[in-house]
Residue frames relative to the residue before (quaternion, step in Angstrom):
aa qw qx qy qz dx dy dz
M 1.0000 0.0000 0.0000 0.0000 0.00 0.00 0.00
Q 0.1351 -0.7849 0.5961 0.1019 3.65 -1.05 0.69
Q 0.1051 -0.7801 0.6153 0.0435 3.47 -1.16 0.61
A 0.2285 -0.7485 0.6007 0.1632 3.61 -1.10 0.71
I 0.0454 -0.7685 0.6382 -0.0046 3.55 -1.12 0.81
V 0.2204 -0.7227 0.6279 0.1868 3.54 -0.99 0.75
V 0.2228 -0.7744 0.5865 0.0815 3.50 -0.56 1.30
Y 0.0414 -0.8118 0.5825 -0.0053 3.59 -0.89 0.95
Y 0.0537 -0.7767 0.6265 0.0367 3.50 -1.16 0.72
I 0.0727 -0.8026 0.5921 -0.0037 3.57 -0.23 1.23
S 0.7698 -0.1441 0.1129 0.6115 3.58 0.93 -0.86
E 0.7036 -0.4307 0.3073 0.4745 3.57 -1.20 -0.02
K 0.7170 0.4241 -0.2381 0.4995 3.58 1.05 -0.73
K 0.7761 0.3267 -0.1688 0.5123 3.61 1.04 -0.45
N 0.4771 0.6153 -0.4850 0.3981 3.58 0.08 1.39
N 0.3615 -0.7476 0.5163 0.2095 3.51 -1.24 0.22
L 0.2094 0.8074 -0.5218 0.1784 3.57 1.20 0.70
D 0.5538 0.6014 -0.3883 0.4252 3.68 1.06 -0.57
E 0.6459 0.5403 -0.2993 0.4486 3.52 0.87 -1.01
L 0.6929 0.4464 -0.2860 0.4886 3.62 0.87 -0.98
N 0.6401 0.5312 -0.3406 0.4383 3.58 0.89 -0.86
K 0.6152 0.5478 -0.3255 0.4643 3.69 1.04 -0.86
M 0.6691 0.5004 -0.3043 0.4576 3.58 0.84 -0.96
L 0.6624 0.5111 -0.3009 0.4577 3.56 1.03 -0.85
E 0.6335 0.5297 -0.2996 0.4779 3.54 1.07 -0.78
N 0.6840 0.4692 -0.2630 0.4928 3.61 1.16 -0.70
G 0.6863 -0.5365 0.2711 0.4095 3.62 1.15 0.26
W 0.4330 0.6778 -0.4600 0.3762 3.53 1.28 0.15
K 0.1440 -0.7778 0.6058 0.0855 3.57 -1.05 0.75
V 0.4803 -0.6529 0.5050 0.2967 3.54 -1.13 0.79
I 0.2265 -0.7648 0.5952 0.0973 3.62 -0.85 1.06
N 0.7833 -0.1020 0.1078 0.6037 3.59 0.93 -0.88
Q 0.0916 -0.7745 0.6255 0.0216 3.44 -1.26 0.59
R 0.0489 0.8026 -0.5934 0.0355 3.65 -0.86 0.84
A 0.4000 -0.6900 0.5305 0.2872 3.56 -0.96 0.80
M 0.2988 -0.7496 0.5681 0.1613 3.45 -1.13 0.74
G 0.2730 -0.8085 0.5055 0.1274 3.61 -0.47 1.17
G 0.3867 0.7022 -0.5510 0.2319 3.48 -1.42 -0.09
E 0.6517 -0.5233 0.4118 0.3631 3.50 -1.43 0.23
C 0.1820 0.8378 -0.4916 0.1526 3.63 0.11 1.19
G 0.4904 -0.6458 0.4367 0.3895 3.51 1.31 0.24
T 0.7808 -0.2781 0.2109 0.5182 3.60 -0.77 -1.03
A 0.4663 0.6946 -0.4334 0.3350 3.55 1.21 0.01
V 0.1152 -0.7636 0.6267 0.1042 3.57 -1.11 0.61
Y 0.0870 -0.7874 0.6102 0.0069 3.49 -1.10 1.04
S 0.0004 -0.8042 0.5941 -0.0203 3.54 -1.06 0.71
L 0.3085 -0.7367 0.5700 0.1930 3.56 -0.93 0.90
V 0.0612 -0.8038 0.5913 -0.0217 3.56 -0.64 1.16
I 0.1867 -0.7546 0.6240 0.0790 3.58 -0.90 1.04
L 0.1193 -0.7924 0.5982 0.0021 3.54 -0.74 1.19
E 0.1197 -0.7519 0.6428 0.0841 3.55 -1.28 0.54
N 0.1962 -0.7686 0.6047 0.0716 3.50 -1.15 0.95
């Protein structure tokens, strides 16, 4: 099974890195990762494809 997640980092307090880390701890593996561009100010977005 595969799942896509958009990982975002806006600031230390506003991100979803914990969600990604929990999935990795539960055995999910990163299959592909791509940066997402655009005018986002200081925010960083990345499309991550995971497989379990």
